[in-house]
C-alpha positions as CSV (number, residue, x, y, z in Angstrom):
1,X,-69.9,-7.1,27.7
2,X,-69.0,-4.4,30.3
3,X,-66.8,-6.8,32.3
4,X,-65.3,-7.8,29.0
5,X,-64.4,-4.2,28.5
6,X,-63.2,-4.0,31.9
7,X,-60.7,-6.4,31.2
8,X,-59.3,-5.4,27.7
9,X,-58.6,-1.8,29.4
10,X,-57.4,-3.5,32.6
11,X,-54.6,-5.7,30.3
12,X,-54.3,-3.1,28.0
13,X,-53.2,-0.8,30.4
14,X,-50.8,-3.6,31.8
15,X,-49.3,-3.9,28.5
16,X,-48.3,-0.2,28.0
17,X,-47.1,0.0,31.6
18,X,-44.9,-2.6,31.0
19,X,-43.5,-1.7,27.9
20,X,-42.8,1.9,29.3
21,X,-41.1,0.1,31.9
22,X,-38.8,-1.4,29.4
23,X,-38.2,2.0,27.6
24,X,-37.4,3.8,30.4
25,X,-34.8,0.7,31.8
26,X,-33.4,1.8,27.4
27,X,-32.8,5.4,28.7
28,X,-30.9,4.6,32.0
29,X,-28.8,1.4,30.1
30,X,-28.2,4.2,27.0
31,X,-27.2,6.8,28.9
32,X,-24.7,4.8,30.7
33,X,-23.3,3.5,27.4
34,X,-22.8,6.7,26.0
35,X,-21.2,8.2,29.4
36,X,-18.9,5.2,29.7
37,X,-17.9,5.5,25.7
38,X,-17.0,9.6,26.2
39,X,-16.0,8.8,29.9
40,X,-12.7,10.9,28.8
41,X,-14.0,13.7,26.7
42,X,-16.3,15.4,28.9
43,X,-19.8,17.6,28.9
44,X,-19.4,19.4,25.7
45,X,-17.8,16.4,23.9
46,X,-20.9,13.7,25.1
47,X,-23.2,17.1,24.2
48,X,-21.7,17.4,21.0
49,X,-21.4,13.8,19.9
50,X,-24.8,13.1,21.5
51,X,-26.3,15.6,18.7
52,X,-24.0,14.0,16.2
53,X,-25.1,10.1,17.2
54,X,-29.1,11.8,16.9
55,X,-28.8,13.5,13.6
56,X,-27.0,10.2,12.1
57,X,-29.1,7.9,13.8
58,X,-31.5,7.4,10.7
59,X,-29.0,5.6,8.7
60,X,-30.0,1.7,8.5
61,X,-28.7,-1.7,9.0
62,X,-28.3,-1.1,12.6
63,X,-24.7,-2.2,12.5
64,X,-21.9,-0.2,13.9
65,X,-21.3,2.3,16.7
66,X,-23.1,5.4,14.6
67,X,-26.3,3.3,14.5
68,X,-26.0,1.4,18.2
69,X,-25.5,4.7,19.7
70,X,-28.4,6.9,17.8
71,X,-31.0,4.0,18.3
72,X,-29.8,4.6,22.0
73,X,-30.3,8.5,22.0
74,X,-34.3,7.6,20.1
75,X,-35.0,5.1,22.6
76,X,-34.0,8.0,25.5
77,X,-36.0,10.9,24.2
78,X,-39.3,8.6,23.8
79,X,-38.6,6.7,27.1
80,X,-38.4,10.1,28.8
81,X,-41.8,11.1,27.0
82,X,-43.8,8.0,27.2
83,X,-42.6,6.1,30.3
84,X,-41.8,8.3,33.0
85,X,-45.4,8.8,34.4
86,X,-45.5,4.7,34.7
87,X,-42.8,3.9,36.2
88,X,-43.7,6.4,38.9
89,X,-47.0,4.5,39.7
90,X,-45.9,1.5,39.3
91,X,-45.2,-1.1,42.6
92,X,-41.5,-1.2,44.0
93,X,-41.2,-4.6,44.0
94,X,-41.8,-5.0,40.1
95,X,-39.1,-2.0,39.4
96,X,-36.7,-4.0,41.7
97,X,-37.8,-7.6,39.4
98,X,-37.1,-6.1,36.2
99,X,-33.6,-4.8,37.4
100,X,-32.4,-8.1,38.8
101,X,-33.9,-9.2,35.0
102,X,-31.3,-6.4,33.6
103,X,-28.5,-5.4,35.9
104,X,-27.1,-2.6,34.6
105,X,-23.7,-3.8,35.8
106,X,-23.4,-6.5,33.1
107,X,-23.8,-3.5,30.7
108,X,-20.9,-1.8,32.2
109,X,-18.8,-2.4,29.8
110,X,-17.8,-0.8,26.2
111,X,-19.8,-2.5,23.4
112,X,-18.0,-5.4,21.5
113,X,-17.8,-4.7,17.4
114,X,-16.8,-7.4,15.1
115,X,-13.9,-6.6,12.6
116,X,-16.9,-6.3,9.7
117,X,-18.2,-3.3,11.8
118,X,-15.0,-1.8,12.2
119,X,-14.8,-2.2,8.3
120,X,-17.7,-0.5,7.6
121,X,-16.4,2.6,8.6
122,X,-13.5,4.0,6.7
123,X,-14.8,7.3,5.2
124,X,-15.4,10.5,6.7
125,X,-19.0,10.3,5.6
126,X,-19.3,7.1,7.7
127,X,-17.0,7.8,9.9
128,X,-13.2,6.5,10.2
129,X,-12.4,3.6,13.0
130,X,-9.4,1.8,13.7
131,X,-8.3,-1.0,15.7
132,X,-5.2,-1.3,17.9
133,X,-4.3,-3.9,20.5
134,X,-8.2,-5.2,20.8
135,X,-9.8,-1.6,21.3
136,X,-11.7,0.0,18.6
137,X,-11.7,3.5,18.3
138,X,-13.1,6.3,16.4
139,X,-10.7,9.1,14.6
140,X,-13.3,10.5,12.6
141,X,-12.6,14.3,14.7
142,X,-9.1,13.5,14.6
143,X,-8.8,12.7,11.1
144,X,-10.3,16.0,10.3
145,X,-9.0,18.2,12.6
146,X,-5.4,17.5,12.5
147,X,-2.6,18.2,9.3
148,X,-1.1,14.9,8.2
149,X,-4.4,13.3,9.4
150,X,-5.6,11.9,5.7
151,X,-2.5,9.3,6.1
152,X,-4.3,7.7,8.7
153,X,-6.8,7.2,6.2
154,X,-5.1,4.3,5.0
155,X,-5.5,2.1,8.0
156,X,-9.6,3.2,8.1
157,X,-11.2,0.3,8.9
158,X,-8.6,-1.8,9.8
159,X,-5.6,-2.4,12.6
160,X,-2.9,0.5,13.5
161,X,0.0,-1.3,14.3
162,X,1.2,-2.1,10.7
163,X,1.2,1.6,9.9
164,X,3.1,2.4,13.0
165,X,5.3,-0.3,12.4
166,X,5.9,1.8,9.1
167,X,5.3,5.3,11.0
168,X,7.3,4.1,14.4
169,X,7.4,8.5,15.4
170,X,3.9,7.7,16.0
171,X,3.9,5.2,18.6
172,X,4.9,6.9,21.7
173,X,3.1,7.6,24.8
174,X,1.8,11.1,24.1
175,X,0.0,9.5,21.1
176,X,-1.4,6.9,22.6
177,X,-2.9,9.2,25.5
178,X,-5.1,11.3,22.4
179,X,-5.5,7.6,20.6
180,X,-7.7,6.5,24.3
181,X,-9.7,9.8,24.2
182,X,-11.9,8.0,20.9
183,X,-12.0,4.8,22.0
184,X,-15.6,3.5,21.5
185,X,-16.0,-0.1,22.2
186,X,-13.6,-3.7,22.2
187,X,-12.8,-5.9,19.2
188,X,-14.6,-9.4,19.7
189,X,-12.5,-12.2,20.8
190,X,-13.2,-14.4,17.7
191,X,-11.8,-11.5,15.4
192,X,-9.1,-11.1,18.0
193,X,-7.8,-14.1,17.5
194,X,-9.0,-15.1,14.3
195,X,-6.0,-16.1,11.6
196,X,-6.5,-16.5,8.3
197,X,-7.1,-20.3,7.5
198,X,-5.0,-21.8,5.2
199,X,-4.7,-25.1,3.4
200,X,-2.0,-27.3,2.7
201,X,-3.1,-28.0,-0.8
202,X,-2.6,-24.4,-1.3
203,X,0.5,-23.4,-2.8
204,X,0.2,-19.7,-2.0
205,X,-0.2,-21.0,2.2
206,X,2.8,-20.3,3.0
207,X,2.9,-16.6,1.8
208,X,4.2,-14.1,3.9
209,X,1.9,-11.5,5.6
210,X,2.0,-8.1,3.4
211,X,1.4,-4.5,5.1
212,X,-2.5,-3.7,4.5
213,X,-1.3,-0.2,2.5
214,X,-0.6,-1.8,-0.4
215,X,-3.1,-1.5,-3.5
216,X,-3.0,-5.3,-4.7
217,X,-3.5,-6.0,-8.2
218,X,-2.9,-9.5,-7.2
219,X,-3.4,-12.0,-4.9
220,X,-2.3,-15.5,-6.3
221,X,0.4,-14.4,-6.9
222,X,0.6,-11.5,-5.0
223,X,1.4,-8.1,-6.7
224,X,0.7,-5.2,-4.9
225,X,2.1,-1.2,-5.8
226,X,2.4,1.2,-2.7
227,X,-0.4,4.4,-2.4
228,X,1.6,7.1,-4.1
229,X,1.3,9.5,-1.5
230,X,3.7,7.2,0.5
231,X,5.8,6.0,-1.8
232,X,7.2,9.8,-2.5
233,X,7.5,10.3,1.5
234,X,11.4,8.7,1.9
235,X,13.9,8.9,-0.6
236,X,14.4,4.9,0.7
237,X,11.4,2.6,0.4
238,X,10.7,0.8,3.4
239,X,11.1,-2.8,2.4
240,X,7.2,-3.1,3.9
241,X,5.5,-1.0,1.3
242,X,8.3,-1.3,-1.5
243,X,5.9,-2.7,-4.4
244,X,5.5,-6.6,-4.4
245,X,6.3,-8.3,-8.2
246,X,5.6,-11.9,-7.6
247,X,5.4,-14.4,-10.5
248,X,4.9,-17.9,-8.2
249,X,4.5,-18.7,-4.9
250,X,7.3,-17.5,-2.4
251,X,9.3,-20.2,-1.5
252,X,10.3,-20.8,1.8
253,X,14.3,-21.4,1.9
254,X,16.0,-22.8,4.4
255,X,19.2,-20.1,5.0
256,X,21.6,-23.1,6.5
257,X,21.3,-25.3,3.0
258,X,20.9,-22.6,1.1
259,X,23.3,-23.1,-1.9
260,X,24.0,-20.9,-4.9
261,X,25.5,-22.8,-7.7
262,X,27.5,-21.3,-10.4
263,X,27.8,-22.7,-13.5
264,X,29.4,-22.9,-17.1
265,X,32.6,-21.8,-16.4
266,X,35.8,-23.7,-16.9
267,X,36.5,-24.4,-13.0
268,X,33.2,-26.5,-13.3
269,X,29.9,-26.2,-11.0
270,X,31.0,-24.1,-7.7
271,X,28.6,-24.4,-4.7
272,X,28.5,-21.4,-2.3
273,X,26.5,-21.4,0.8
274,X,24.7,-18.0,2.5
275,X,27.6,-17.4,4.9
276,X,30.2,-18.5,1.9
277,X,28.4,-15.5,0.3
278,X,29.0,-13.1,3.6
279,X,32.4,-13.8,4.2
280,X,34.2,-15.1,1.0
281,X,33.7,-12.0,-0.8
282,X,33.8,-8.4,0.0
283,X,30.5,-6.5,0.7
284,X,29.1,-3.8,-1.5
285,X,26.4,-1.8,-1.1
286,X,24.2,-0.4,-3.8
287,X,21.4,1.8,-3.6
288,X,19.6,1.4,-6.2
289,X,16.0,2.0,-8.0
290,X,13.4,-1.4,-9.2
291,X,10.8,-0.8,-11.5
292,X,8.3,-3.0,-13.0
293,X,8.1,-2.9,-16.5
294,X,4.4,-2.8,-16.6
295,X,4.6,0.5,-14.2
296,X,1.9,2.9,-15.4
297,X,0.3,-0.1,-17.6
298,X,-3.2,1.6,-16.4
299,X,-2.7,4.2,-18.7
300,X,-2.3,2.0,-21.9
301,X,-5.8,0.2,-20.7
302,X,-7.5,4.0,-21.4
303,X,-6.2,3.8,-24.5
304,X,-6.8,0.6,-25.7
305,X,-6.8,-3.1,-22.8
306,X,-3.8,-4.8,-22.8
307,X,-2.6,-8.2,-20.9
308,X,-1.4,-7.5,-17.7
309,X,-1.8,-6.2,-14.2
310,X,-3.4,-2.7,-14.5
311,X,-0.5,-1.7,-12.5
312,X,-0.3,2.2,-11.2
313,X,2.4,4.8,-11.0
314,X,4.2,2.9,-7.5
315,X,5.5,-0.1,-9.4
316,X,8.7,1.3,-8.2
317,X,10.4,1.8,-5.4
318,X,14.3,2.4,-4.2
319,X,16.2,0.6,-1.9
320,X,20.1,0.1,-0.7
321,X,21.1,-3.8,-1.3
322,X,24.1,-5.1,-0.1
323,X,25.6,-8.5,-0.7
324,X,28.9,-10.1,-2.6
325,X,29.4,-8.7,-6.3
326,X,28.5,-10.8,-9.2
327,X,31.9,-10.1,-10.7
328,X,34.4,-11.1,-7.7
329,X,31.6,-14.4,-7.6
330,X,32.3,-15.3,-11.1
331,X,35.9,-14.3,-10.7
332,X,36.1,-16.8,-7.9
333,X,34.8,-19.8,-10.1
334,X,36.9,-19.3,-13.3
335,X,35.6,-16.1,-15.3
336,X,38.6,-15.2,-17.2
337,X,39.6,-13.9,-20.7
338,X,38.7,-17.1,-23.2
339,X,35.1,-17.4,-21.6
340,X,34.0,-13.8,-23.2
341,X,35.4,-14.8,-26.1
342,X,32.1,-17.4,-26.3
343,X,29.9,-15.9,-23.6
344,X,27.2,-13.6,-24.3
345,X,25.0,-13.9,-21.5
346,X,24.7,-14.5,-17.4
347,X,21.4,-16.8,-16.6
348,X,19.6,-16.9,-13.5
349,X,17.2,-19.1,-11.9
350,X,15.1,-18.8,-8.9
351,X,14.2,-20.9,-6.6
352,X,10.3,-20.2,-6.7
353,X,8.7,-22.9,-9.0
354,X,5.0,-23.6,-10.4
355,X,3.0,-26.7,-9.8
356,X,5.0,-28.5,-12.4
357,X,8.5,-27.5,-11.2
358,X,9.1,-24.8,-14.0
359,X,11.2,-22.1,-12.3
360,X,11.3,-18.6,-12.6
361,X,14.0,-17.5,-15.3
362,X,15.9,-14.4,-16.7
363,X,19.0,-13.3,-17.8
364,X,21.0,-10.3,-18.4
365,X,24.2,-9.6,-21.2
366,X,27.4,-10.9,-20.0
367,X,29.3,-7.5,-20.1
368,X,26.6,-5.9,-17.5
369,X,27.6,-9.0,-14.9
370,X,31.5,-8.3,-15.2
371,X,31.7,-4.8,-15.6
372,X,33.5,-3.4,-12.7
373,X,31.0,-0.6,-13.1
374,X,28.2,-2.7,-13.9
375,X,27.3,-3.2,-9.7
376,X,25.6,-6.4,-10.2
377,X,25.2,-7.5,-6.5
378,X,24.0,-11.2,-5.2
379,X,22.3,-9.2,-2.2
380,X,21.1,-10.7,1.2
381,X,20.2,-7.3,2.7
382,X,17.6,-5.0,2.1
383,X,17.8,-1.4,3.6
384,X,20.7,-2.8,6.4
385,X,18.4,-6.2,7.2
386,X,18.2,-9.6,5.7
387,X,16.3,-9.7,2.9
388,X,12.6,-9.9,3.4
389,X,10.6,-13.5,1.9
390,X,9.1,-11.2,-0.4
391,X,12.0,-9.9,-1.4
392,X,14.0,-12.7,-2.4
393,X,15.6,-14.3,1.1
394,X,18.4,-15.2,1.1
395,X,19.3,-14.4,-1.6
396,X,18.5,-12.4,-4.9
397,X,20.5,-10.6,-7.5
398,X,20.0,-7.0,-8.1
399,X,21.0,-5.5,-11.8
400,X,20.9,-1.9,-11.3
401,X,19.3,0.9,-13.8
402,X,17.9,-2.8,-15.3
403,X,13.8,-3.5,-15.8
404,X,12.5,-5.9,-12.5
405,X,12.3,-9.0,-14.2
406,X,16.0,-9.5,-14.5
407,X,16.3,-9.0,-11.2
408,X,15.6,-12.5,-10.1
409,X,14.7,-13.7,-6.2
410,X,15.5,-16.7,-4.3
411,X,18.4,-17.3,-6.4
412,X,19.2,-20.8,-6.9
413,X,21.9,-21.0,-9.9
414,X,23.8,-18.6,-12.0
415,X,24.7,-20.2,-15.4
416,X,27.2,-18.2,-17.9
417,X,26.4,-19.4,-21.1
418,X,26.2,-18.3,-24.9
419,X,22.7,-18.2,-25.4
420,X,20.0,-16.1,-23.6
421,X,17.9,-17.5,-20.5
422,X,15.2,-19.8,-22.3
423,X,12.6,-18.6,-19.7
424,X,9.2,-18.1,-20.3
425,X,9.5,-14.6,-19.1
426,X,13.1,-14.0,-21.3
427,X,11.6,-15.5,-24.5
428,X,7.9,-14.4,-24.8
429,X,7.3,-11.7,-21.9
430,X,8.6,-8.2,-21.1
431,X,9.2,-7.3,-25.2
432,X,8.2,-3.6,-26.6
433,X,6.0,-3.8,-29.8
434,X,4.8,-1.3,-32.2
435,X,1.2,-0.2,-31.6
436,X,0.1,-1.7,-34.4
437,X,0.9,-5.2,-33.6
438,X,-1.9,-7.3,-31.6
439,X,-2.2,-11.4,-30.6
440,X,-2.9,-12.5,-34.1
441,X,0.4,-10.8,-35.6
442,X,3.2,-10.8,-32.5
443,X,6.4,-12.7,-32.9
444,X,7.9,-12.5,-29.5
445,X,11.3,-13.7,-31.1
446,X,11.3,-10.1,-33.3
447,X,11.2,-8.6,-30.2
448,X,14.6,-8.1,-28.3
449,X,14.2,-8.6,-24.5
450,X,14.0,-5.6,-21.9
451,X,16.9,-4.5,-20.4
452,X,17.5,-0.6,-19.4
453,X,14.6,1.0,-18.8
454,X,13.6,4.3,-20.4
455,X,13.3,7.8,-18.9
456,X,10.5,7.8,-16.3
457,X,8.5,10.1,-14.3
458,X,4.8,10.4,-12.3
459,X,3.3,13.2,-10.3
460,X,2.6,11.2,-6.8
461,X,0.8,14.4,-4.9
462,X,-1.5,15.8,-5.6
463,X,-3.8,12.8,-6.5
464,X,-5.5,12.8,-9.9
465,X,-9.1,14.2,-9.1
466,X,-7.8,16.1,-6.2
467,X,-9.0,19.5,-4.8
468,X,-7.2,22.5,-3.9
469,X,-9.0,25.5,-1.8
470,X,-8.2,28.9,-3.5
471,X,-7.4,30.2,-0.1
472,X,-3.8,28.1,0.3
473,X,-2.5,30.5,-2.8
474,X,-0.3,28.0,-3.8
475,X,0.1,24.0,-4.9
476,X,2.7,21.5,-3.7
477,X,3.5,18.7,-6.6
478,X,5.6,16.2,-5.3
479,X,6.4,12.9,-7.8
480,X,9.6,10.9,-8.7
481,X,12.2,10.4,-11.8
482,X,14.5,7.8,-12.8
483,X,16.5,6.6,-16.1
484,X,17.5,3.0,-16.8
485,X,21.3,2.1,-17.8
486,X,22.8,4.6,-14.7
487,X,21.6,7.7,-16.8
488,X,21.1,10.6,-14.3
489,X,18.1,12.6,-14.2
490,X,19.3,16.0,-14.5
491,X,15.7,18.1,-15.1
492,X,11.9,17.4,-14.5
493,X,9.5,19.9,-16.0
494,X,6.4,20.6,-14.3
495,X,3.3,22.2,-16.1
496,X,0.0,23.8,-14.1
497,X,-1.9,24.2,-17.5
498,X,-1.8,21.7,-19.8
499,X,1.8,22.1,-21.0
500,X,1.4,25.7,-22.1
501,X,4.0,27.2,-20.0
502,X,6.2,24.9,-17.9
503,X,8.8,25.6,-14.6
504,X,11.7,23.3,-13.1
505,X,11.4,21.2,-10.2
506,X,13.7,21.0,-7.2
507,X,15.5,17.4,-7.2
508,X,16.0,15.7,-4.3
509,X,18.6,12.9,-3.5
510,X,19.1,11.6,-0.2
511,X,20.6,13.4,2.6
512,X,23.9,11.3,2.3
513,X,23.8,10.1,-0.9
514,X,27.3,11.0,-2.7
515,X,26.8,12.6,-6.2
516,X,26.9,9.3,-8.6
517,X,29.4,8.5,-10.8
518,X,28.9,9.0,-14.6
519,X,26.9,6.3,-15.8
520,X,26.3,4.7,-12.5
521,X,22.8,6.8,-11.6
522,X,21.0,3.8,-10.1
523,X,18.7,6.0,-7.6
524,X,15.2,7.7,-8.5
525,X,15.6,11.5,-7.8
526,X,12.4,12.9,-5.7
527,X,10.9,16.1,-6.7
528,X,8.7,19.1,-5.6
529,X,7.7,22.2,-6.9
530,X,5.6,24.7,-5.0
531,X,3.4,27.5,-7.4
532,X,0.9,30.4,-7.3
533,X,-2.1,28.9,-8.4
534,X,-3.0,30.7,-12.1
535,X,-5.7,33.8,-10.5
536,X,-8.5,32.7,-12.7
537,X,-8.5,28.8,-12.9
538,X,-10.9,26.6,-11.9
539,X,-9.1,23.4,-12.6
540,X,-5.5,22.9,-13.3
541,X,-3.9,20.0,-15.7
542,X,-0.8,18.8,-14.0
543,X,2.0,17.5,-15.8
544,X,5.1,16.4,-15.7
545,X,8.1,15.0,-18.1
546,X,11.7,14.1,-17.3
547,X,15.1,14.9,-19.0
548,X,18.2,12.4,-18.0
549,X,21.7,13.3,-18.8
550,X,22.0,11.9,-22.7
551,X,19.0,14.3,-23.4
552,X,16.3,12.0,-23.7
553,X,12.7,13.2,-22.6
554,X,9.3,11.2,-22.3
555,X,7.3,11.2,-25.1
556,X,4.1,13.9,-24.9
557,X,1.3,11.0,-24.9
558,X,0.4,7.5,-24.5
559,X,-1.3,6.1,-27.9
560,X,2.2,6.3,-29.9
561,X,3.6,4.3,-27.4
562,X,0.9,1.7,-26.8
563,X,1.5,-1.9,-26.9
564,X,-0.1,-5.1,-26.4
565,X,1.6,-6.2,-23.2
566,X,1.3,-2.6,-21.6
567,X,4.8,-2.3,-20.6
568,X,7.6,1.3,-20.9
569,X,4.7,3.3,-20.4
570,X,6.8,6.4,-19.9
571,X,4.4,9.2,-21.4
572,X,4.3,12.5,-20.0
573,X,2.2,12.2,-16.3
574,X,-0.9,14.2,-16.3
575,X,-3.5,14.7,-13.2
576,X,-6.4,17.1,-12.9
577,X,-7.3,19.2,-10.0
578,X,-10.3,21.5,-8.7
579,X,-9.5,24.3,-7.5
580,X,-12.6,25.0,-4.7
581,X,-13.5,28.6,-3.4
582,X,-13.3,29.1,0.1
583,X,-17.1,29.0,1.7
584,X,-17.3,32.3,2.4
585,X,-16.8,33.3,-1.5
586,X,-14.0,35.1,-0.6
């Protein structure tokens, strides 16, 4: 029995010795990994990061850099205690053999992470990771320390490139140097090269790539809006984040073979190429805001569920549009006084179609189409560049002051007619009804199609549910305001106390924008208020309401304007913000 006990003890000793050796090697490997990760940060940052890793290493999952390095430090501490003595006593040739099996040179590169690892780090609590040119960066500390760092949270868990194409000012050498200090790994080759798989049977397979900042309401067809805090950053909305409203798949149109057909006039059918539109008619540029009829529908859903996409406050954007005036094209096609005696509408038909071949269509009143002051464009440029695919390339109609649904994209046909468009979207959608009308009683023929939109405004910052620190002493409130039909916004009133008291906001136009002629105020106004925090308040209920030059004002609440389609939502916009005291209690 004694020999058996000795054998067991000898075996256990060897097992413990082997385990200790492996733990010790883990020490070296872990320290090498961490030193490499932080080779740009220096000793103080390394120590600070080590403590942060240790404190966060209890999280489960084993995925991502935090859990990876946290586990490494635990192994390191255990190895230092349990393995050092055994390693010193171990024979040199066994130690060299163990090193040969796991050479440190193979572990000298930064860790490799999958896109799933990166996506798991999207908040300050979990860490904020981004990728850039195949590198993985932990920018948590940067976001917390730098003013405006919250904007980069929009890229959290994803790629920086799309955001730097939007905010090009950041894509500079010194910014790249700062970014390099936060590198923690490399993106896996598979994820770096991965492309979204598509099938030819999917009618949406050729849709364009969209900006990841957009908040998606529907993938197929694609409908999305920008975050409000981006929306109010610029008077002119960048094309990439201009809200997207598609009803059908985005068509692929060859600009070389493109033809626009003008019908219903005495001269017969007129076919115009893209080059014809650009060379045979004067080019006009108009700054105009487009708004979806369902903008702010989510507020109606809070009263009672409606049918439609759950748009927030950002299904509205402002751009410059360039192209030929529809009036000029209609005159060239034979429009004259005799036509006005019988025609009442101009119909538009898009090139986008469903699987049955049905195309999107809409119409506007003839007098809007042919008026010299109507400024209706057959646009081929947006913000100084060719129309993007999502916005109607190669040609769309832009009808300033009119609901977005009438601004038909990928325009294929224009028809002068005595009748409205027979399209579903003209006859059985985009119409307003009484709050008492439901789907059992609705008669779409009884209501006119929406054309001009009512006065509108909304708060883009601060966000509902946000926090303001007492030490800041004041709050900055920003937003947009717009009215349909060319009516100019002349005032925006803002309240911090739920409507008890009001102050007038400062209105902002574009830097080079001249005052609009009467009846042709097609673009929105951005506005801002800086107000002191009420001394005793613990919460602010911020409200905005706009007034146009016809003294149209927004209704004060949603219930009286609720309708089964959730359109024309323009009640006073309200957000609630909490006021927090300083940590010191001062």
